[in-house]
KOLPAGU-595276 format. One record per residue (C-alpha): x, y, z. Coordinates in pm, 1 decimal. Layout:
REM KOLPAGU-595276
ATOM         x         y         z
ATOM         X         Y         Z
...
***
This chain:
REM KOLPAGU-595276
ATOM         x         y         z
ATOM    -876.0   -1293.9    5201.4
ATOM    -963.9    -945.1    5075.4
ATOM    -876.1    -717.0    4785.3
ATOM    -561.6    -576.0    4948.3
ATOM    -313.6    -773.2    4737.2
ATOM    -486.5    -676.2    4414.1
ATOM    -509.6    -305.5    4500.9
ATOM    -150.4    -300.3    4620.4
ATOM     -35.2    -475.0    4302.9
ATOM    -162.7    -188.2    4088.8
ATOM     138.4      14.7    4203.4
ATOM     365.5    -253.0    4055.3
ATOM     241.7    -160.0    3709.8
ATOM     385.2     189.5    3762.3
ATOM     736.5      45.5    3797.9
ATOM     730.0    -182.3    3491.0
ATOM     880.9      10.4    3201.4
ATOM     779.4     -54.3    2841.1
ATOM    1033.3    -130.8    2566.0
ATOM    1300.4    -237.3    2816.5
ATOM    1661.2    -244.8    2702.8
ATOM    1642.5      48.8    2461.8
ATOM    1746.3     410.1    2506.1
ATOM    1437.2     629.2    2539.7
ATOM    1387.8    1000.9    2583.2
ATOM    1058.5     934.9    2760.8
ATOM     985.2     627.2    2965.7
ATOM     635.5     479.1    2969.7
ATOM     507.8     249.0    3241.9
ATOM     256.1     -31.1    3195.8
ATOM      15.9     161.1    3422.2
ATOM      35.0     472.2    3202.4
ATOM      -3.0     262.0    2889.8
ATOM    -315.6      93.1    3025.8
ATOM    -474.0     431.1    3098.1
ATOM    -390.8     564.3    2751.3
ATOM    -523.7     252.1    2581.6
ATOM    -849.6     282.5    2777.6
ATOM    -886.1     647.6    2669.6
ATOM    -805.8     559.1    2308.1
ATOM   -1046.2     264.7    2310.8
ATOM   -1316.4     494.3    2446.5
ATOM   -1271.7     728.6    2147.9
ATOM   -1262.4     441.4    1898.2
ATOM   -1582.2     307.7    2054.2
ATOM   -1745.5     647.1    1997.2
ATOM   -1649.6     629.3    1630.0
ATOM   -1794.0     278.9    1597.5
ATOM   -2119.3     385.1    1765.3
ATOM   -2149.6     682.5    1531.2
ATOM   -2106.7     436.7    1244.5
ATOM   -2404.1     231.6    1366.4
ATOM   -2228.9     -37.3    1571.1
ATOM   -2347.5    -147.9    1914.9
ATOM   -2063.9    -123.1    2166.6
ATOM   -2065.0    -320.5    2490.9
ATOM   -1902.3     -44.7    2693.8
ATOM   -1856.0    -250.5    3009.2
ATOM   -1669.3    -514.3    2812.7
ATOM   -1461.4    -253.8    2629.4
ATOM   -1355.1     -71.8    2946.1
ATOM   -1273.3    -397.1    3124.5
ATOM   -1066.7    -523.4    2832.5
ATOM    -878.9    -195.4    2787.2
ATOM    -802.9    -125.6    3153.0
ATOM    -688.6    -479.9    3230.9
ATOM    -525.0    -591.0    2906.0
ATOM    -167.2    -573.6    3041.4
ATOM    -230.3    -641.2    3410.6
ATOM     -68.1    -983.5    3378.9
ATOM     264.1    -817.0    3300.1
ATOM     302.8    -766.6    3673.7
ATOM     384.8   -1138.6    3681.8
ATOM     638.8   -1161.4    3396.6
ATOM     719.4    -800.6    3306.2
ATOM     708.7    -634.0    2964.6
ATOM     897.9    -869.9    2735.5
ATOM    1049.8    -711.2    2427.0
ATOM     810.4    -744.0    2132.5
ATOM    1066.6    -910.3    1898.4
ATOM    1126.1   -1174.5    2165.0
ATOM     761.0   -1220.1    2260.8
ATOM     658.7   -1280.9    1898.9
ATOM     974.9   -1461.1    1783.9
ATOM     781.3   -1782.4    1719.8
ATOM     414.3   -1882.4    1758.8
ATOM     524.2   -2154.7    1999.8
ATOM     702.6   -1908.7    2227.7
ATOM     405.8   -1670.0    2217.6
ATOM     169.7   -1951.9    2318.6
ATOM     403.2   -2062.4    2597.6
ATOM     422.4   -1709.9    2739.4
ATOM      44.9   -1674.2    2712.7
ATOM       0.2   -2004.6    2899.0
ATOM     233.6   -1885.5    3176.6
ATOM      44.3   -1556.7    3205.6
ATOM    -290.2   -1737.7    3218.9
ATOM    -175.3   -1982.6    3485.3
ATOM     -20.5   -1712.7    3705.3
ATOM    -330.8   -1496.8    3664.0
ATOM    -567.5   -1779.6    3757.7
ATOM    -355.9   -1871.1    4061.2
ATOM    -356.4   -1508.5    4173.0
ATOM    -734.7   -1480.1    4139.3
ATOM    -802.3   -1804.0    4323.2
ATOM    -553.7   -1723.6    4602.6
ATOM    -602.9   -1348.6    4651.7
ATOM    -947.2   -1245.4    4523.8
ATOM   -1254.8   -1304.2    4743.1
ATOM   -1471.7   -1586.4    4614.1
ATOM   -1767.2   -1364.5    4527.9
ATOM   -1550.5   -1158.4    4287.0
ATOM   -1342.8   -1436.1    4131.9
ATOM   -1558.7   -1490.6    3823.8
ATOM   -1541.9   -1119.6    3740.4
ATOM   -1162.6   -1105.4    3773.1
ATOM   -1106.8   -1426.4    3580.7
ATOM   -1297.9   -1257.7    3298.7
ATOM   -1117.4    -925.4    3332.2
ATOM    -769.1   -1073.6    3344.6
ATOM    -819.8   -1312.4    3052.5
ATOM    -700.5   -1233.6    2699.6
ATOM    -907.5    -940.0    2578.4
ATOM    -802.2    -929.0    2213.3
ATOM   -1066.6   -1159.3    2073.1
ATOM   -1288.1   -1142.1    1762.0
ATOM   -1561.6    -937.8    1930.2
ATOM   -1601.1    -571.7    1836.0
ATOM   -1463.6    -475.5    2174.9
ATOM   -1167.4    -711.6    2135.5
ATOM   -1085.0    -565.6    1795.2
ATOM   -1113.9    -210.2    1928.7
ATOM    -868.0    -308.0    2203.1
ATOM    -623.8    -446.5    1945.1
ATOM    -635.7    -120.4    1751.0
ATOM    -614.4     102.1    2061.4
ATOM    -313.7     -91.9    2190.8
ATOM    -126.8     -42.1    1862.4
ATOM    -224.8     324.2    1834.4
ATOM     -64.7     391.7    2171.2
ATOM     245.0     195.6    2065.5
ATOM     249.8     397.6    1741.9
ATOM     243.2     719.5    1943.6
ATOM     514.7     597.4    2179.8
ATOM     744.5     515.2    1888.6
ATOM     650.8     837.3    1708.3
ATOM     744.8    1037.5    2016.8
ATOM    1093.1     884.8    2017.8
ATOM    1137.9     936.1    1642.1
ATOM    1017.9    1295.8    1675.8
ATOM    1277.3    1360.6    1947.0
ATOM    1555.0    1221.2    1724.8
ATOM    1609.5     890.3    1906.8
ATOM    1882.9     707.1    1710.2
ATOM    1752.5     360.5    1804.2
ATOM    1631.8     197.1    1481.1
ATOM    1392.9     -20.7    1681.8
ATOM    1144.1     265.2    1715.9
ATOM    1107.0     298.4    1338.9
ATOM    1045.2     -76.2    1326.7
ATOM     789.2     -51.8    1608.7
ATOM     616.9     231.1    1419.2
ATOM     612.5      18.9    1102.0
ATOM     474.4    -292.8    1268.8
ATOM     216.5     -96.5    1471.4
ATOM      81.1      74.9    1160.6
ATOM      68.2    -255.5     971.4
ATOM    -130.2    -414.0    1253.4
ATOM    -371.0    -119.1    1261.8
ATOM    -416.8    -155.6     885.3
ATOM    -512.0    -520.6     930.4
ATOM    -833.5    -382.8    1087.1
ATOM    -890.3    -125.7     810.0
ATOM   -1250.3    -233.7     749.8
ATOM   -1343.7     -96.8    1092.8
ATOM   -1493.8     252.7    1096.6
ATOM   -1261.0     364.0    1376.1
ATOM    -953.1     263.5    1178.6
ATOM   -1074.4     441.8     867.5
ATOM   -1130.2     752.7    1079.7
ATOM    -785.1     725.0    1234.7
ATOM    -617.6     690.3     896.6
ATOM    -812.1     980.0     745.5
ATOM    -830.3    1231.4    1028.7
ATOM    -565.3    1149.4    1291.1
ATOM    -260.0    1001.9    1118.0
ATOM    -218.9    1298.7     878.1
ATOM    -218.1    1536.8    1175.6
ATOM      48.6    1326.9    1344.5
ATOM     270.7    1334.1    1038.2
ATOM     220.6    1708.7     995.3
ATOM     400.6    1767.3    1327.0
ATOM     742.1    1922.8    1254.4
ATOM    1046.1    1708.4    1335.9
ATOM    1387.2    1635.3    1184.2
ATOM    1305.5    1302.9    1014.5
ATOM     954.9    1408.5     912.2
ATOM    1000.0    1341.4     539.5
ATOM    1144.7     995.0     607.7
ATOM     853.5     891.8     829.5
ATOM     601.5    1039.5     584.8
ATOM     758.7     836.2     302.5
ATOM     759.4     519.0     514.9
ATOM     393.6     570.2     605.7
ATOM     299.4     627.0     242.5
ATOM     470.7     302.0     138.0
ATOM     287.3     104.6     409.0
ATOM     -50.7     257.5     321.1
ATOM       6.2     198.9     -52.3
ATOM     100.5    -164.3       6.4
ATOM    -212.8    -213.5     218.2
ATOM    -432.9     -54.9     -51.4
ATOM    -283.4    -275.5    -321.3
ATOM    -357.1    -586.8    -116.1
ATOM    -733.5    -518.3    -121.7
***
């Protein structure tokens, strides 16, 4: 038993498309998403360090790079379905965990199993690194949906994905990296010229205002 199956399985992530079932101008694979989330998490970690936080970089990189590896077992389930009910979300998480553990025990050499059980477990926990991952994941989803809106995609689902991604990011608004994103990055995104620019700017303003009023 060696690492062949694991290394070969990485190619599977290139064939799993995100947001399945919807018309898209640009397809994104789980492999590409994982890379972008890792890059985004790296930047957010820099912001947190500059703000005086201590970042466990090994943990952050492991969480970011591996956070969607388990989708090779069940694919990328549509977000509205995945989060339809807490019970369904827990059931899917249990299936992912069991398949992941079976894969590690059956395919990963014994001396590396503890490391891969850690890496393939749920990374979005209450640690600083887990919270950075949660934000980075939603920032990439925000950019994916923004790209479709910018290109004039008529699918209403991408506006909803944008809305829900921004709301989730705002739920971490006490983090330095989120404050930086909202102040320095989001305005640049919305300044990009596109047909429905004023609509998205108005939607963003309503979401930000609602979040500010909830403080």
